[in-house]
C-alpha positions, 0 to 999 in steps of 0.5 A: 897061618896069620895071628888073629886080633886076640892072639889066636890062629886064623887058620881054618883047620885050627880055627877051634883050637885057637878059639879054645886057647883064647877062651881058656886064657880069658878064663884064667884071667878071670879067675886071677882077677877074682883071686886078687879081689878075694885076697885084698879085702877090706878085711886085709891091708893092701900089700905091704909094697903098696903101702910102703912105696911112697915112704921109700920115695920120701926117704930117698928124696931126703937122702938126696937133699942131705947129699946136695946140701952138704956135698954140693953146696957147703963141702965146696964152701968149707973147701973154699972150692966155691965161686959164691964168695960166702966163705968157709965159716959161713959153710961150716955154720950152715952145715952144722945147723942143717945137720942138726935140723935134719936129725930132728927131722929124721927123728920126728919121721921115724917116730911117725912111721914107727908109731900105729895110729891105735887099732881099735881090735887091740883095745876092744874085746871081740863081739858077736854080731848084734841080733839086729842088723848093724846100723854101719858096717863101717868101711872107713871113712864112714860117710856123713849121710844126711837123712832125706826129707822125703815128702819135701823133696818128692813134691819139689822134684814133681814140679813143673820144670819151667816153674820154680815153687814160690813161697806161700804168704797164705798165713802172712808169712813165708812158709816153714822150711824144715832143716835137713838133719843128718841121719843118726844111728842108734844101734851097735856100730859092729864092724864085720871085718874086725868083729867088734863094736866100734867106739865112737869116732872109730872107723874101719880103713880098708887100706890097714884092713883094721878099725883105727880109733879117732880115725883122721885119714889114711896117708901114703907118705907114712905107710899108715893111717893117722889116728888117736895114737899118732896124730900128735906125732903127725903134727910134729912132723910137718912142723919139722918138715916145714922147717927142714924145706924152709931152711933148705929153700932160703940157703939154696936161694942165696947160694945160687944167687952168689954162684956164677955157676948153675948146679942142676941138682941144686935147682931141682931141689929148690922146686922140691923144697918149695913144693914139699914144704908148702904141702907140710905148712898147709898140712900143719895148719890145717890139723892145728885148726882141726884139733882146736875145733874138735874134729878130725879130717873125716869129721870135717866132712859132715859140715860140708855134706850138711852145707850142700844138703841145705843148698840143695833144699833151697834151691828146691824151694826157691830156685838156683838164682832167685829169692836170695833174701828169702834164702837168707832169712830161712838160714838165719832162722835155722841158725837160730833154731839150732843155737848157731852150733855146726853140725860137726861140733859133737866133740868140741867141748872145752876151749881150744886150749883143753883140745889142744892139750888132750891130743898133744899132751900137757908138757910143751916140750911134747908140742915141739919134739916127738915125745910123750902121748895123747891124754885119754885112751882113744875110746872115751871122749867128752861130748858137746851136751848140745848133742844127743847121746848118739850124736844127735844134732839138737835144736836149742830148746832141747839142749840142757837148761843152763846152755839155753841161756 
């Protein structure tokens, strides 16, 4: 009696029983999968271990880095057992500075993972479903949809594939090409998972299972979302992570060059510090720029989507490789018509310094250390008057008169 390809018996006398056993097993497996899908929905957070696994990995790496720097590099210098020739005083000075840097770095990380992003259900009262269908169900991050230009695109797509529709000069000028404009929801942004009307800039995170105020992104290295309440701590953490990795990198490179022997753990930590240091620095610079331009990570995608839609419209009109001068003319006309305001600048109102203080607080010490809190309440934000009340991207002629000058 030999087993079949699926583990069922192939004996003719027991063939039916074997098939039945496989059938039951498949049904049980399907039931388990269905149960898991019901258990983990956007209304519920991911399993705790799944959300916190990367946090444990990062903590383990930090502990290892402390051991390598103190136990395998500084201790031999202090005990005069090292062949580097750097001296006891160097070892003591490097270790004291490293421990201080480690404590501030650890403080910033603990503050980061202990501070929630600001969950909207904790600040907004529940509300019943709107009478009309909600405009956005909000499984975050919400995509920045761009409204289709139905007639224009349908005509372009029906054009013969071997020809490119050329601009018409029947009226003595290039044919007007409408700019693709993002669709704007004007109804209540009701979340069916949290059962609330979402405030501006709030999105539902499927990993945390809740709506997050001023949602930026979900970060696996902190095991939660980055949002209104903890964005400043995320930036401060990346600042100290960059300095921590840079300190380790510089010291261990000098140590390795001075040592006649090769320590594999020291070499490994140099590589890890370089990798994480570059990552932390890139995150730091990116988020400082986003703050000073009044955007979050998810909001910045709207500009990328707009560029893609505009490129698609121009390609359908002029082709991929031809009429580049005409494409530039159309883009310049669009810029003039909309006043050069980017599509993702709805919350860019005020100077870069004002936007920075709204996010990081007014105390300068709070820009460097994980203390204080952001200004505001995470629900109400100053809106750029060049946009409509629902975030409509307005033409310059529709701006307030004082801004049209």
